[in-house]
mmJSON file of the N, C-alpha and C atoms, coordinates in Angstrom:
{"data_MODEL":{"atom_site":{
"group_PDB":["ATOM","ATOM","ATOM","ATOM","ATOM","ATOM","ATOM","ATOM","ATOM","ATOM","ATOM","ATOM","ATOM","ATOM","ATOM","ATOM","ATOM","ATOM","ATOM","ATOM","ATOM","ATOM","ATOM","ATOM","ATOM","ATOM","ATOM","ATOM","ATOM","ATOM","ATOM","ATOM","ATOM","ATOM","ATOM","ATOM","ATOM","ATOM","ATOM","ATOM","ATOM","ATOM","ATOM","ATOM","ATOM","ATOM","ATOM","ATOM","ATOM","ATOM","ATOM","ATOM","ATOM","ATOM","ATOM","ATOM","ATOM","ATOM","ATOM","ATOM","ATOM","ATOM","ATOM","ATOM","ATOM","ATOM","ATOM","ATOM","ATOM","ATOM","ATOM","ATOM","ATOM","ATOM","ATOM","ATOM","ATOM","ATOM","ATOM","ATOM","ATOM","ATOM","ATOM","ATOM","ATOM","ATOM","ATOM","ATOM","ATOM","ATOM","ATOM","ATOM","ATOM","ATOM","ATOM","ATOM","ATOM","ATOM","ATOM","ATOM","ATOM","ATOM","ATOM","ATOM","ATOM","ATOM","ATOM","ATOM","ATOM","ATOM","ATOM","ATOM","ATOM","ATOM","ATOM","ATOM","ATOM","ATOM","ATOM","ATOM","ATOM","ATOM","ATOM","ATOM","ATOM","ATOM","ATOM","ATOM","ATOM","ATOM","ATOM","ATOM","ATOM","ATOM","ATOM","ATOM","ATOM","ATOM","ATOM","ATOM","ATOM","ATOM","ATOM","ATOM","ATOM","ATOM","ATOM","ATOM","ATOM","ATOM","ATOM","ATOM","ATOM","ATOM","ATOM","ATOM","ATOM","ATOM","ATOM","ATOM","ATOM","ATOM","ATOM","ATOM","ATOM","ATOM","ATOM","ATOM","ATOM","ATOM","ATOM","ATOM","ATOM","ATOM","ATOM","ATOM","ATOM","ATOM","ATOM","ATOM","ATOM","ATOM","ATOM","ATOM","ATOM","ATOM","ATOM","ATOM","ATOM","ATOM","ATOM","ATOM","ATOM","ATOM","ATOM","ATOM","ATOM","ATOM","ATOM","ATOM","ATOM","ATOM","ATOM","ATOM","ATOM","ATOM","ATOM","ATOM","ATOM","ATOM","ATOM","ATOM","ATOM","ATOM","ATOM","ATOM","ATOM","ATOM","ATOM","ATOM","ATOM","ATOM","ATOM","ATOM","ATOM","ATOM","ATOM","ATOM","ATOM","ATOM","ATOM","ATOM","ATOM","ATOM","ATOM","ATOM","ATOM","ATOM","ATOM","ATOM"],
"id":[1,2,3,4,5,6,7,8,9,10,11,12,13,14,15,16,17,18,19,20,21,22,23,24,25,26,27,28,29,30,31,32,33,34,35,36,37,38,39,40,41,42,43,44,45,46,47,48,49,50,51,52,53,54,55,56,57,58,59,60,61,62,63,64,65,66,67,68,69,70,71,72,73,74,75,76,77,78,79,80,81,82,83,84,85,86,87,88,89,90,91,92,93,94,95,96,97,98,99,100,101,102,103,104,105,106,107,108,109,110,111,112,113,114,115,116,117,118,119,120,121,122,123,124,125,126,127,128,129,130,131,132,133,134,135,136,137,138,139,140,141,142,143,144,145,146,147,148,149,150,151,152,153,154,155,156,157,158,159,160,161,162,163,164,165,166,167,168,169,170,171,172,173,174,175,176,177,178,179,180,181,182,183,184,185,186,187,188,189,190,191,192,193,194,195,196,197,198,199,200,201,202,203,204,205,206,207,208,209,210,211,212,213,214,215,216,217,218,219,220,221,222,223,224,225,226,227,228,229,230,231,232,233,234,235,236,237,238,239,240],
"type_symbol":["N","C","C","N","C","C","N","C","C","N","C","C","N","C","C","N","C","C","N","C","C","N","C","C","N","C","C","N","C","C","N","C","C","N","C","C","N","C","C","N","C","C","N","C","C","N","C","C","N","C","C","N","C","C","N","C","C","N","C","C","N","C","C","N","C","C","N","C","C","N","C","C","N","C","C","N","C","C","N","C","C","N","C","C","N","C","C","N","C","C","N","C","C","N","C","C","N","C","C","N","C","C","N","C","C","N","C","C","N","C","C","N","C","C","N","C","C","N","C","C","N","C","C","N","C","C","N","C","C","N","C","C","N","C","C","N","C","C","N","C","C","N","C","C","N","C","C","N","C","C","N","C","C","N","C","C","N","C","C","N","C","C","N","C","C","N","C","C","N","C","C","N","C","C","N","C","C","N","C","C","N","C","C","N","C","C","N","C","C","N","C","C","N","C","C","N","C","C","N","C","C","N","C","C","N","C","C","N","C","C","N","C","C","N","C","C","N","C","C","N","C","C","N","C","C","N","C","C","N","C","C","N","C","C","N","C","C","N","C","C"],
"label_atom_id":["N","CA","C","N","CA","C","N","CA","C","N","CA","C","N","CA","C","N","CA","C","N","CA","C","N","CA","C","N","CA","C","N","CA","C","N","CA","C","N","CA","C","N","CA","C","N","CA","C","N","CA","C","N","CA","C","N","CA","C","N","CA","C","N","CA","C","N","CA","C","N","CA","C","N","CA","C","N","CA","C","N","CA","C","N","CA","C","N","CA","C","N","CA","C","N","CA","C","N","CA","C","N","CA","C","N","CA","C","N","CA","C","N","CA","C","N","CA","C","N","CA","C","N","CA","C","N","CA","C","N","CA","C","N","CA","C","N","CA","C","N","CA","C","N","CA","C","N","CA","C","N","CA","C","N","CA","C","N","CA","C","N","CA","C","N","CA","C","N","CA","C","N","CA","C","N","CA","C","N","CA","C","N","CA","C","N","CA","C","N","CA","C","N","CA","C","N","CA","C","N","CA","C","N","CA","C","N","CA","C","N","CA","C","N","CA","C","N","CA","C","N","CA","C","N","CA","C","N","CA","C","N","CA","C","N","CA","C","N","CA","C","N","CA","C","N","CA","C","N","CA","C","N","CA","C","N","CA","C","N","CA","C","N","CA","C","N","CA","C","N","CA","C","N","CA","C","N","CA","C"],
"label_alt_id":[null,null,null,null,null,null,null,null,null,null,null,null,null,null,null,null,null,null,null,null,null,null,null,null,null,null,null,null,null,null,null,null,null,null,null,null,null,null,null,null,null,null,null,null,null,null,null,null,null,null,null,null,null,null,null,null,null,null,null,null,null,null,null,null,null,null,null,null,null,null,null,null,null,null,null,null,null,null,null,null,null,null,null,null,null,null,null,null,null,null,null,null,null,null,null,null,null,null,null,null,null,null,null,null,null,null,null,null,null,null,null,null,null,null,null,null,null,null,null,null,null,null,null,null,null,null,null,null,null,null,null,null,null,null,null,null,null,null,null,null,null,null,null,null,null,null,null,null,null,null,null,null,null,null,null,null,null,null,null,null,null,null,null,null,null,null,null,null,null,null,null,null,null,null,null,null,null,null,null,null,null,null,null,null,null,null,null,null,null,null,null,null,null,null,null,null,null,null,null,null,null,null,null,null,null,null,null,null,null,null,null,null,null,null,null,null,null,null,null,null,null,null,null,null,null,null,null,null,null,null,null,null,null,null,null,null,null,null,null,null],
"label_comp_id":["UNK","UNK","UNK","UNK","UNK","UNK","UNK","UNK","UNK","UNK","UNK","UNK","UNK","UNK","UNK","UNK","UNK","UNK","UNK","UNK","UNK","UNK","UNK","UNK","UNK","UNK","UNK","UNK","UNK","UNK","UNK","UNK","UNK","UNK","UNK","UNK","UNK","UNK","UNK","UNK","UNK","UNK","UNK","UNK","UNK","UNK","UNK","UNK","UNK","UNK","UNK","UNK","UNK","UNK","UNK","UNK","UNK","UNK","UNK","UNK","UNK","UNK","UNK","UNK","UNK","UNK","UNK","UNK","UNK","UNK","UNK","UNK","UNK","UNK","UNK","UNK","UNK","UNK","UNK","UNK","UNK","UNK","UNK","UNK","UNK","UNK","UNK","UNK","UNK","UNK","UNK","UNK","UNK","UNK","UNK","UNK","UNK","UNK","UNK","UNK","UNK","UNK","UNK","UNK","UNK","UNK","UNK","UNK","UNK","UNK","UNK","UNK","UNK","UNK","UNK","UNK","UNK","UNK","UNK","UNK","UNK","UNK","UNK","UNK","UNK","UNK","UNK","UNK","UNK","UNK","UNK","UNK","UNK","UNK","UNK","UNK","UNK","UNK","UNK","UNK","UNK","UNK","UNK","UNK","UNK","UNK","UNK","UNK","UNK","UNK","UNK","UNK","UNK","UNK","UNK","UNK","UNK","UNK","UNK","UNK","UNK","UNK","UNK","UNK","UNK","UNK","UNK","UNK","UNK","UNK","UNK","UNK","UNK","UNK","UNK","UNK","UNK","UNK","UNK","UNK","UNK","UNK","UNK","UNK","UNK","UNK","UNK","UNK","UNK","UNK","UNK","UNK","UNK","UNK","UNK","UNK","UNK","UNK","UNK","UNK","UNK","UNK","UNK","UNK","UNK","UNK","UNK","UNK","UNK","UNK","UNK","UNK","UNK","UNK","UNK","UNK","UNK","UNK","UNK","UNK","UNK","UNK","UNK","UNK","UNK","UNK","UNK","UNK","UNK","UNK","UNK","UNK","UNK","UNK","UNK","UNK","UNK","UNK","UNK","UNK"],
"label_asym_id":["A","A","A","A","A","A","A","A","A","A","A","A","A","A","A","A","A","A","A","A","A","A","A","A","A","A","A","A","A","A","A","A","A","A","A","A","A","A","A","A","A","A","A","A","A","A","A","A","A","A","A","A","A","A","A","A","A","A","A","A","A","A","A","A","A","A","A","A","A","A","A","A","A","A","A","A","A","A","A","A","A","A","A","A","A","A","A","A","A","A","A","A","A","A","A","A","A","A","A","A","A","A","A","A","A","A","A","A","A","A","A","A","A","A","A","A","A","A","A","A","A","A","A","A","A","A","A","A","A","A","A","A","A","A","A","A","A","A","A","A","A","A","A","A","A","A","A","A","A","A","A","A","A","A","A","A","A","A","A","A","A","A","A","A","A","A","A","A","A","A","A","A","A","A","A","A","A","A","A","A","A","A","A","A","A","A","A","A","A","A","A","A","A","A","A","A","A","A","A","A","A","A","A","A","A","A","A","A","A","A","A","A","A","A","A","A","A","A","A","A","A","A","A","A","A","A","A","A","A","A","A","A","A","A","A","A","A","A","A","A"],
"label_entity_id":["1","1","1","1","1","1","1","1","1","1","1","1","1","1","1","1","1","1","1","1","1","1","1","1","1","1","1","1","1","1","1","1","1","1","1","1","1","1","1","1","1","1","1","1","1","1","1","1","1","1","1","1","1","1","1","1","1","1","1","1","1","1","1","1","1","1","1","1","1","1","1","1","1","1","1","1","1","1","1","1","1","1","1","1","1","1","1","1","1","1","1","1","1","1","1","1","1","1","1","1","1","1","1","1","1","1","1","1","1","1","1","1","1","1","1","1","1","1","1","1","1","1","1","1","1","1","1","1","1","1","1","1","1","1","1","1","1","1","1","1","1","1","1","1","1","1","1","1","1","1","1","1","1","1","1","1","1","1","1","1","1","1","1","1","1","1","1","1","1","1","1","1","1","1","1","1","1","1","1","1","1","1","1","1","1","1","1","1","1","1","1","1","1","1","1","1","1","1","1","1","1","1","1","1","1","1","1","1","1","1","1","1","1","1","1","1","1","1","1","1","1","1","1","1","1","1","1","1","1","1","1","1","1","1","1","1","1","1","1","1"],
"label_seq_id":[1,1,1,2,2,2,3,3,3,4,4,4,5,5,5,6,6,6,7,7,7,8,8,8,9,9,9,10,10,10,11,11,11,12,12,12,13,13,13,14,14,14,15,15,15,16,16,16,17,17,17,18,18,18,19,19,19,20,20,20,21,21,21,22,22,22,23,23,23,24,24,24,25,25,25,26,26,26,27,27,27,28,28,28,29,29,29,30,30,30,31,31,31,32,32,32,33,33,33,34,34,34,35,35,35,36,36,36,37,37,37,38,38,38,39,39,39,40,40,40,41,41,41,42,42,42,43,43,43,44,44,44,45,45,45,46,46,46,47,47,47,48,48,48,49,49,49,50,50,50,51,51,51,52,52,52,53,53,53,54,54,54,55,55,55,56,56,56,57,57,57,58,58,58,59,59,59,60,60,60,61,61,61,62,62,62,63,63,63,64,64,64,65,65,65,66,66,66,67,67,67,68,68,68,69,69,69,70,70,70,71,71,71,72,72,72,73,73,73,74,74,74,75,75,75,76,76,76,77,77,77,78,78,78,79,79,79,80,80,80],
"pdbx_PDB_ins_code":[null,null,null,null,null,null,null,null,null,null,null,null,null,null,null,null,null,null,null,null,null,null,null,null,null,null,null,null,null,null,null,null,null,null,null,null,null,null,null,null,null,null,null,null,null,null,null,null,null,null,null,null,null,null,null,null,null,null,null,null,null,null,null,null,null,null,null,null,null,null,null,null,null,null,null,null,null,null,null,null,null,null,null,null,null,null,null,null,null,null,null,null,null,null,null,null,null,null,null,null,null,null,null,null,null,null,null,null,null,null,null,null,null,null,null,null,null,null,null,null,null,null,null,null,null,null,null,null,null,null,null,null,null,null,null,null,null,null,null,null,null,null,null,null,null,null,null,null,null,null,null,null,null,null,null,null,null,null,null,null,null,null,null,null,null,null,null,null,null,null,null,null,null,null,null,null,null,null,null,null,null,null,null,null,null,null,null,null,null,null,null,null,null,null,null,null,null,null,null,null,null,null,null,null,null,null,null,null,null,null,null,null,null,null,null,null,null,null,null,null,null,null,null,null,null,null,null,null,null,null,null,null,null,null,null,null,null,null,null,null],
"Cartn_x":[-12.22,-12.923,-12.028,-12.584,-11.358,-11.44,-10.278,-10.283,-11.347,-11.459,-12.102,-10.653,-10.878,-10.153,-9.617,-10.093,-9.805,-9.566,-9.728,-8.186,-6.749,-7.001,-5.971,-4.822,-5.441,-4.634,-4.477,-4.995,-4.523,-3.848,-3.739,-2.843,-1.441,-1.21,0.345,0.038,-0.687,-0.057,0.727,-0.171,0.523,1.925,2.434,3.724,4.332,3.818,4.103,4.725,4.706,4.555,6.281,6.875,8.326,9.382,8.624,8.781,9.649,9.335,9.131,9.186,10.879,10.833,9.256,9.189,7.888,7.809,9.253,8.983,8.552,9.059,8.472,7.424,6.189,4.675,4.492,4.798,4.222,3.768,5.571,5.104,4.239,4.705,3.653,2.408,2.178,0.309,0.003,0.56,0.461,-0.217,0.104,0.285,0.728,0.419,1.22,1.658,3.021,3.132,3.039,2.235,0.79,-0.166,-1.009,-1.387,-0.87,-0.109,0.727,0.93,1.537,1.805,0.648,-0.824,-2.301,-2.942,-2.383,-2.353,-1.461,-0.502,0.611,0.802,0.417,-0.375,-0.806,-2.312,-3.268,-2.96,-2.602,-2.587,-1.845,0.032,0.713,0.015,-1.616,-2.083,-2.737,-3.247,-4.547,-3.768,-2.616,-1.088,-1.801,-2.244,-1.042,-0.25,0.497,1.99,3.301,3.76,5.422,6.246,6.657,7.758,9.192,10.408,11.321,12.36,13.428,14.718,14.671,15.641,16.736,14.749,14.48,12.994,11.691,12.272,11.155,9.452,8.888,7.646,7.878,6.303,6.376,5.331,4.349,2.652,2.843,2.057,2.444,1.48,1.478,-0.187,-1.389,-1.356,-2.431,-3.031,-1.988,-1.958,-2.817,-1.564,-2.462,-3.151,-3.99,-4.703,-6.476,-5.405,-6.993,-6.978,-5.966,-5.668,-6.211,-6.262,-6.989,-8.24,-8.635,-10.276,-10.675,-10.047,-10.735,-9.786,-9.588,-9.467,-10.466,-10.713,-12.483,-13.421,-13.562,-14.491,-14.861,-13.541,-13.705,-14.348,-13.684,-13.537,-15.693,-16.522,-17.153,-18.145,-17.981,-18.819,-17.962,-17.232,-16.945,-17.708,-18.029,-19.295,-21.184,-20.763,-22.141,-23.03],
"Cartn_y":[32.188,30.497,31.521,31.337,31.253,29.54,29.569,28.493,28.016,27.103,26.807,26.347,25.862,25.838,23.862,23.009,21.855,22.182,23.154,23.546,23.712,25.006,25.14,24.465,23.798,22.023,21.098,20.727,19.209,20.456,21.211,22.131,21.935,22.506,22.657,20.541,20.133,18.148,18.309,18.349,18.3,18.557,19.32,20.595,19.648,18.845,18.361,16.771,16.406,14.906,14.203,14.427,14.183,15.625,16.299,17.126,18.325,19.324,20.86,21.632,22.961,23.628,24.688,25.586,26.18,27.418,28.106,28.665,28.18,27.125,25.972,25.863,25.869,25.98,26.904,28.02,29.597,29.304,29.772,29.515,28.911,27.161,26.341,26.399,26.752,26.731,28.207,28.902,30.505,30.878,31.261,31.499,32.514,33.275,34.265,33.334,34.092,33.069,33.122,34.559,34.033,33.308,33.176,32.26,30.973,30.822,29.464,28.645,29.651,29.704,28.281,29.395,28.799,27.151,27.689,25.586,25.113,24.852,23.906,24.042,24.639,24.514,23.449,23.235,22.816,21.885,21.723,20.098,19.28,20.022,19.31,18.79,18.851,18.792,18.488,17.853,17.061,15.394,15.474,14.448,14.452,15.698,14.822,14.761,16.35,17.006,16.541,16.485,16.228,17.409,18.022,18.483,17.527,17.537,17.005,18.022,17.924,18.654,19.408,20.727,21.306,21.583,22.042,22.67,22.517,20.905,20.366,20.41,19.896,19.572,18.611,16.912,16.099,15.55,15.697,15.054,13.652,13.291,11.691,11.146,9.911,8.797,9.127,9.671,10.554,11.483,12.458,13.041,12.537,11.879,10.85,10.704,10.477,9.813,10.104,11.804,13.023,13.555,13.523,13.415,13.029,11.412,10.428,11.118,11.125,11.22,12.376,13.591,14.973,15.021,14.234,14.009,13.848,12.353,11.236,12.483,13.823,14.584,14.923,16.385,16.691,16.449,15.025,14.665,14.13,13.592,13.302,14.838,16.022,17.412,18.041,17.784,18.096,17.172,15.774,15.144,15.154,15.732,16.983,17.734],
"Cartn_z":[-9.242,-8.794,-6.854,-5.642,-4.691,-4.292,-3.744,-3.189,-1.575,-1.268,0.05,1.636,2.071,3.039,2.601,1.806,1.412,-0.435,-0.416,-2.037,-0.962,-0.7,0.243,0.818,1.448,2.286,1.273,-0.056,-0.615,-1.485,-1.641,-2.495,-2.024,-0.003,0.361,0.573,0.3,0.738,-0.601,-2.147,-2.767,-3.158,-2.703,-3.06,-1.526,-0.667,0.747,0.505,-1.26,-0.811,-1.38,-1.918,-1.653,-0.589,-0.005,1.319,0.439,1.022,0.509,1.866,1.521,2.303,2.346,3.925,3.289,2.586,2.297,0.96,-0.31,-0.332,-1.106,-1.467,-0.249,-0.674,-0.214,-0.461,0.123,-1.565,-2.431,-3.876,-4.724,-4.385,-5.786,-5.253,-4.058,-3.143,-3.007,-4.215,-4.232,-2.618,-1.645,-0.264,-0.288,0.895,2.101,3.051,3.438,4.831,5.908,6.557,7.498,7.21,5.764,6.012,6.049,5.112,4.578,6.398,7.639,8.917,8.756,8.847,9.887,8.925,7.885,7.104,7.317,7.808,8.424,9.835,10.886,11.99,11.663,11.321,11.268,10.525,9.686,8.502,9.506,10.367,11.186,12.924,13.102,14.478,14.08,12.555,12.274,11.693,11.976,11.443,9.756,9.209,7.821,6.854,7.856,7.401,8.196,8.493,9.084,8.711,9.952,9.941,9.899,9.395,9.344,9.717,9.802,9.849,8.762,8.941,8.679,7.347,8.346,7.769,7.335,6.311,5.545,6.408,5.322,5.41,4.317,5.229,4.448,4.559,3.158,3.369,4.364,5.074,6.046,4.87,5.717,4.851,5.195,6.097,6.414,4.88,5.212,4.411,3.134,2.438,1.415,1.132,2.635,2.534,1.345,1.982,2.168,0.654,0.248,-0.773,-1.745,-1.424,-2.976,-2.655,-1.311,-1.012,-1.27,-1.68,-2.28,-4.051,-4.295,-5.731,-6.326,-5.593,-5.728,-5.655,-4.235,-4.703,-5.532,-5.785,-6.658,-8.078,-8.754,-9.933,-10.04,-9.141,-8.509,-9.169,-8.166,-8.197,-9.289,-10.366,-12.042,-13.163,-12.137,-13.214,-13.707,-11.918,-12.431,-13.042],
"occupancy":[1.0,1.0,1.0,1.0,1.0,1.0,1.0,1.0,1.0,1.0,1.0,1.0,1.0,1.0,1.0,1.0,1.0,1.0,1.0,1.0,1.0,1.0,1.0,1.0,1.0,1.0,1.0,1.0,1.0,1.0,1.0,1.0,1.0,1.0,1.0,1.0,1.0,1.0,1.0,1.0,1.0,1.0,1.0,1.0,1.0,1.0,1.0,1.0,1.0,1.0,1.0,1.0,1.0,1.0,1.0,1.0,1.0,1.0,1.0,1.0,1.0,1.0,1.0,1.0,1.0,1.0,1.0,1.0,1.0,1.0,1.0,1.0,1.0,1.0,1.0,1.0,1.0,1.0,1.0,1.0,1.0,1.0,1.0,1.0,1.0,1.0,1.0,1.0,1.0,1.0,1.0,1.0,1.0,1.0,1.0,1.0,1.0,1.0,1.0,1.0,1.0,1.0,1.0,1.0,1.0,1.0,1.0,1.0,1.0,1.0,1.0,1.0,1.0,1.0,1.0,1.0,1.0,1.0,1.0,1.0,1.0,1.0,1.0,1.0,1.0,1.0,1.0,1.0,1.0,1.0,1.0,1.0,1.0,1.0,1.0,1.0,1.0,1.0,1.0,1.0,1.0,1.0,1.0,1.0,1.0,1.0,1.0,1.0,1.0,1.0,1.0,1.0,1.0,1.0,1.0,1.0,1.0,1.0,1.0,1.0,1.0,1.0,1.0,1.0,1.0,1.0,1.0,1.0,1.0,1.0,1.0,1.0,1.0,1.0,1.0,1.0,1.0,1.0,1.0,1.0,1.0,1.0,1.0,1.0,1.0,1.0,1.0,1.0,1.0,1.0,1.0,1.0,1.0,1.0,1.0,1.0,1.0,1.0,1.0,1.0,1.0,1.0,1.0,1.0,1.0,1.0,1.0,1.0,1.0,1.0,1.0,1.0,1.0,1.0,1.0,1.0,1.0,1.0,1.0,1.0,1.0,1.0,1.0,1.0,1.0,1.0,1.0,1.0,1.0,1.0,1.0,1.0,1.0,1.0,1.0,1.0,1.0,1.0,1.0,1.0],
"B_iso_or_equiv":[0.0,0.0,0.0,0.0,0.0,0.0,0.0,0.0,0.0,0.0,0.0,0.0,0.0,0.0,0.0,0.0,0.0,0.0,0.0,0.0,0.0,0.0,0.0,0.0,0.0,0.0,0.0,0.0,0.0,0.0,0.0,0.0,0.0,0.0,0.0,0.0,0.0,0.0,0.0,0.0,0.0,0.0,0.0,0.0,0.0,0.0,0.0,0.0,0.0,0.0,0.0,0.0,0.0,0.0,0.0,0.0,0.0,0.0,0.0,0.0,0.0,0.0,0.0,0.0,0.0,0.0,0.0,0.0,0.0,0.0,0.0,0.0,0.0,0.0,0.0,0.0,0.0,0.0,0.0,0.0,0.0,0.0,0.0,0.0,0.0,0.0,0.0,0.0,0.0,0.0,0.0,0.0,0.0,0.0,0.0,0.0,0.0,0.0,0.0,0.0,0.0,0.0,0.0,0.0,0.0,0.0,0.0,0.0,0.0,0.0,0.0,0.0,0.0,0.0,0.0,0.0,0.0,0.0,0.0,0.0,0.0,0.0,0.0,0.0,0.0,0.0,0.0,0.0,0.0,0.0,0.0,0.0,0.0,0.0,0.0,0.0,0.0,0.0,0.0,0.0,0.0,0.0,0.0,0.0,0.0,0.0,0.0,0.0,0.0,0.0,0.0,0.0,0.0,0.0,0.0,0.0,0.0,0.0,0.0,0.0,0.0,0.0,0.0,0.0,0.0,0.0,0.0,0.0,0.0,0.0,0.0,0.0,0.0,0.0,0.0,0.0,0.0,0.0,0.0,0.0,0.0,0.0,0.0,0.0,0.0,0.0,0.0,0.0,0.0,0.0,0.0,0.0,0.0,0.0,0.0,0.0,0.0,0.0,0.0,0.0,0.0,0.0,0.0,0.0,0.0,0.0,0.0,0.0,0.0,0.0,0.0,0.0,0.0,0.0,0.0,0.0,0.0,0.0,0.0,0.0,0.0,0.0,0.0,0.0,0.0,0.0,0.0,0.0,0.0,0.0,0.0,0.0,0.0,0.0,0.0,0.0,0.0,0.0,0.0,0.0],
"pdbx_formal_charge":[null,null,null,null,null,null,null,null,null,null,null,null,null,null,null,null,null,null,null,null,null,null,null,null,null,null,null,null,null,null,null,null,null,null,null,null,null,null,null,null,null,null,null,null,null,null,null,null,null,null,null,null,null,null,null,null,null,null,null,null,null,null,null,null,null,null,null,null,null,null,null,null,null,null,null,null,null,null,null,null,null,null,null,null,null,null,null,null,null,null,null,null,null,null,null,null,null,null,null,null,null,null,null,null,null,null,null,null,null,null,null,null,null,null,null,null,null,null,null,null,null,null,null,null,null,null,null,null,null,null,null,null,null,null,null,null,null,null,null,null,null,null,null,null,null,null,null,null,null,null,null,null,null,null,null,null,null,null,null,null,null,null,null,null,null,null,null,null,null,null,null,null,null,null,null,null,null,null,null,null,null,null,null,null,null,null,null,null,null,null,null,null,null,null,null,null,null,null,null,null,null,null,null,null,null,null,null,null,null,null,null,null,null,null,null,null,null,null,null,null,null,null,null,null,null,null,null,null,null,null,null,null,null,null,null,null,null,null,null,null],
"auth_seq_id":[1,1,1,2,2,2,3,3,3,4,4,4,5,5,5,6,6,6,7,7,7,8,8,8,9,9,9,10,10,10,11,11,11,12,12,12,13,13,13,14,14,14,15,15,15,16,16,16,17,17,17,18,18,18,19,19,19,20,20,20,21,21,21,22,22,22,23,23,23,24,24,24,25,25,25,26,26,26,27,27,27,28,28,28,29,29,29,30,30,30,31,31,31,32,32,32,33,33,33,34,34,34,35,35,35,36,36,36,37,37,37,38,38,38,39,39,39,40,40,40,41,41,41,42,42,42,43,43,43,44,44,44,45,45,45,46,46,46,47,47,47,48,48,48,49,49,49,50,50,50,51,51,51,52,52,52,53,53,53,54,54,54,55,55,55,56,56,56,57,57,57,58,58,58,59,59,59,60,60,60,61,61,61,62,62,62,63,63,63,64,64,64,65,65,65,66,66,66,67,67,67,68,68,68,69,69,69,70,70,70,71,71,71,72,72,72,73,73,73,74,74,74,75,75,75,76,76,76,77,77,77,78,78,78,79,79,79,80,80,80],
"auth_comp_id":["UNK","UNK","UNK","UNK","UNK","UNK","UNK","UNK","UNK","UNK","UNK","UNK","UNK","UNK","UNK","UNK","UNK","UNK","UNK","UNK","UNK","UNK","UNK","UNK","UNK","UNK","UNK","UNK","UNK","UNK","UNK","UNK","UNK","UNK","UNK","UNK","UNK","UNK","UNK","UNK","UNK","UNK","UNK","UNK","UNK","UNK","UNK","UNK","UNK","UNK","UNK","UNK","UNK","UNK","UNK","UNK","UNK","UNK","UNK","UNK","UNK","UNK","UNK","UNK","UNK","UNK","UNK","UNK","UNK","UNK","UNK","UNK","UNK","UNK","UNK","UNK","UNK","UNK","UNK","UNK","UNK","UNK","UNK","UNK","UNK","UNK","UNK","UNK","UNK","UNK","UNK","UNK","UNK","UNK","UNK","UNK","UNK","UNK","UNK","UNK","UNK","UNK","UNK","UNK","UNK","UNK","UNK","UNK","UNK","UNK","UNK","UNK","UNK","UNK","UNK","UNK","UNK","UNK","UNK","UNK","UNK","UNK","UNK","UNK","UNK","UNK","UNK","UNK","UNK","UNK","UNK","UNK","UNK","UNK","UNK","UNK","UNK","UNK","UNK","UNK","UNK","UNK","UNK","UNK","UNK","UNK","UNK","UNK","UNK","UNK","UNK","UNK","UNK","UNK","UNK","UNK","UNK","UNK","UNK","UNK","UNK","UNK","UNK","UNK","UNK","UNK","UNK","UNK","UNK","UNK","UNK","UNK","UNK","UNK","UNK","UNK","UNK","UNK","UNK","UNK","UNK","UNK","UNK","UNK","UNK","UNK","UNK","UNK","UNK","UNK","UNK","UNK","UNK","UNK","UNK","UNK","UNK","UNK","UNK","UNK","UNK","UNK","UNK","UNK","UNK","UNK","UNK","UNK","UNK","UNK","UNK","UNK","UNK","UNK","UNK","UNK","UNK","UNK","UNK","UNK","UNK","UNK","UNK","UNK","UNK","UNK","UNK","UNK","UNK","UNK","UNK","UNK","UNK","UNK","UNK","UNK","UNK","UNK","UNK","UNK"],
"auth_asym_id":["A","A","A","A","A","A","A","A","A","A","A","A","A","A","A","A","A","A","A","A","A","A","A","A","A","A","A","A","A","A","A","A","A","A","A","A","A","A","A","A","A","A","A","A","A","A","A","A","A","A","A","A","A","A","A","A","A","A","A","A","A","A","A","A","A","A","A","A","A","A","A","A","A","A","A","A","A","A","A","A","A","A","A","A","A","A","A","A","A","A","A","A","A","A","A","A","A","A","A","A","A","A","A","A","A","A","A","A","A","A","A","A","A","A","A","A","A","A","A","A","A","A","A","A","A","A","A","A","A","A","A","A","A","A","A","A","A","A","A","A","A","A","A","A","A","A","A","A","A","A","A","A","A","A","A","A","A","A","A","A","A","A","A","A","A","A","A","A","A","A","A","A","A","A","A","A","A","A","A","A","A","A","A","A","A","A","A","A","A","A","A","A","A","A","A","A","A","A","A","A","A","A","A","A","A","A","A","A","A","A","A","A","A","A","A","A","A","A","A","A","A","A","A","A","A","A","A","A","A","A","A","A","A","A","A","A","A","A","A","A"],
"auth_atom_id":["N","CA","C","N","CA","C","N","CA","C","N","CA","C","N","CA","C","N","CA","C","N","CA","C","N","CA","C","N","CA","C","N","CA","C","N","CA","C","N","CA","C","N","CA","C","N","CA","C","N","CA","C","N","CA","C","N","CA","C","N","CA","C","N","CA","C","N","CA","C","N","CA","C","N","CA","C","N","CA","C","N","CA","C","N","CA","C","N","CA","C","N","CA","C","N","CA","C","N","CA","C","N","CA","C","N","CA","C","N","CA","C","N","CA","C","N","CA","C","N","CA","C","N","CA","C","N","CA","C","N","CA","C","N","CA","C","N","CA","C","N","CA","C","N","CA","C","N","CA","C","N","CA","C","N","CA","C","N","CA","C","N","CA","C","N","CA","C","N","CA","C","N","CA","C","N","CA","C","N","CA","C","N","CA","C","N","CA","C","N","CA","C","N","CA","C","N","CA","C","N","CA","C","N","CA","C","N","CA","C","N","CA","C","N","CA","C","N","CA","C","N","CA","C","N","CA","C","N","CA","C","N","CA","C","N","CA","C","N","CA","C","N","CA","C","N","CA","C","N","CA","C","N","CA","C","N","CA","C","N","CA","C","N","CA","C","N","CA","C","N","CA","C","N","CA","C","N","CA","C"],
"pdbx_PDB_model_num":[1,1,1,1,1,1,1,1,1,1,1,1,1,1,1,1,1,1,1,1,1,1,1,1,1,1,1,1,1,1,1,1,1,1,1,1,1,1,1,1,1,1,1,1,1,1,1,1,1,1,1,1,1,1,1,1,1,1,1,1,1,1,1,1,1,1,1,1,1,1,1,1,1,1,1,1,1,1,1,1,1,1,1,1,1,1,1,1,1,1,1,1,1,1,1,1,1,1,1,1,1,1,1,1,1,1,1,1,1,1,1,1,1,1,1,1,1,1,1,1,1,1,1,1,1,1,1,1,1,1,1,1,1,1,1,1,1,1,1,1,1,1,1,1,1,1,1,1,1,1,1,1,1,1,1,1,1,1,1,1,1,1,1,1,1,1,1,1,1,1,1,1,1,1,1,1,1,1,1,1,1,1,1,1,1,1,1,1,1,1,1,1,1,1,1,1,1,1,1,1,1,1,1,1,1,1,1,1,1,1,1,1,1,1,1,1,1,1,1,1,1,1,1,1,1,1,1,1,1,1,1,1,1,1,1,1,1,1,1,1]
}}}
C-alpha cells in the first residue's frame, strides 16, 4: 500500500524527534533525496520541523502535536 503525504510527513517527524541529518531521515523514512527535500521544505515552512546547526533537523512542538493527532486518527481508522 502506498503512503500518502500525511504518512510520509509523520515518518519524517518521527525520525527527527531527537534530531537527525537528512541522510538519516532519507533512509529511515524510506525516501529518495529529491522527495525528502520537498517534504523537509514543506515541514519547515509549516513550522513542524526546525533546521539546526550541523545539518540536523528536529521536530518542533507543533510537529509533535501533529504526530500525536496523526496517531489518534490512524488508531480511529483501524478500529473501524
